[in-house]
C-alpha positions as CSV (number, residue, x, y, z in Angstrom):
1,A,107.2,96.4,71.3
2,P,108.2,97.6,74.8
3,R,106.8,95.6,77.7
4,P,104.1,97.3,79.8
5,L,105.3,99.0,83.0
6,R,104.5,97.3,86.3
7,Q,103.7,99.2,89.4
8,A,106.9,98.1,90.9
9,D,108.9,99.5,88.0
10,I,107.1,102.9,88.3
11,K,107.7,103.0,92.1
12,R,111.4,102.1,91.6
13,A,111.8,104.9,89.1
14,Y,110.0,107.4,91.3
15,L,112.1,106.5,94.3
16,K,115.3,106.9,92.3
17,L,114.3,110.3,91.0
18,A,113.1,111.4,94.4
19,R,116.5,110.6,95.9
20,Q,118.2,112.5,93.0
21,L,115.9,115.6,93.2
22,H,115.5,115.9,96.9
23,P,116.2,119.4,98.1
24,D,118.6,118.1,100.8
25,K,120.7,116.5,98.0
26,N,120.7,119.8,96.0
27,P,121.1,122.6,98.6
28,D,122.6,125.0,96.1
29,D,119.7,124.6,93.6
30,P,116.9,127.1,94.2
31,E,114.5,125.1,92.0
32,A,115.1,121.8,93.7
33,K,112.1,122.0,96.0
34,A,109.8,122.9,93.2
35,R,111.0,119.9,91.0
36,F,110.8,117.6,94.0
37,Q,107.2,118.7,94.7
38,K,106.2,118.3,91.0
39,L,107.6,114.8,91.0
40,G,105.5,113.9,94.0
41,E,102.4,115.4,92.5
42,A,102.9,113.5,89.3
43,Y,103.4,110.2,91.2
44,Q,100.2,110.8,93.1
45,V,98.2,111.6,89.9
46,D,99.6,108.5,88.3
47,A,98.7,106.4,91.3
48,G,95.1,107.7,91.0
49,H,95.1,106.9,87.3
50,R,96.4,103.3,87.9
51,A,93.6,102.8,90.5
52,Q,91.0,104.0,88.0
53,V,92.3,101.6,85.4
54,Q,92.2,98.7,87.8
55,L,88.6,99.5,88.8
56,S,87.6,99.7,85.1
57,I,89.2,96.3,84.4
58,R,88.0,94.6,87.6
59,P,84.8,96.2,88.9
60,E,84.9,94.0,92.1
61,F,87.9,96.2,93.2
62,A,85.4,99.0,93.6
63,V,84.1,97.3,96.8
64,L,87.6,97.2,98.2
65,A,88.2,100.9,97.2
66,R,85.1,101.9,99.1
67,G,86.2,100.0,102.2
68,F,83.4,97.3,102.0
C-alpha cells in the first residue's frame, strides 16, 4: 500500500509544478497562464481540505483556527 502523503510532500510537488508551469517559463504557450492559475486554485482548495481534516481529527485545532 502506498504511504499517505505528508503536507511537505504535497508542497514540494506543488512548487515543482509551479516552476514548470509558470507563464514566464513558457512565454510561447498561450495556455500557460490558465494552467498556472488552475494549479494555484487546486493547491488552495487542497489546503482548505487538509485544514478541515485536521479540525475533524483534533477539535482543539478549531480554537487555533478561530484565532483564540
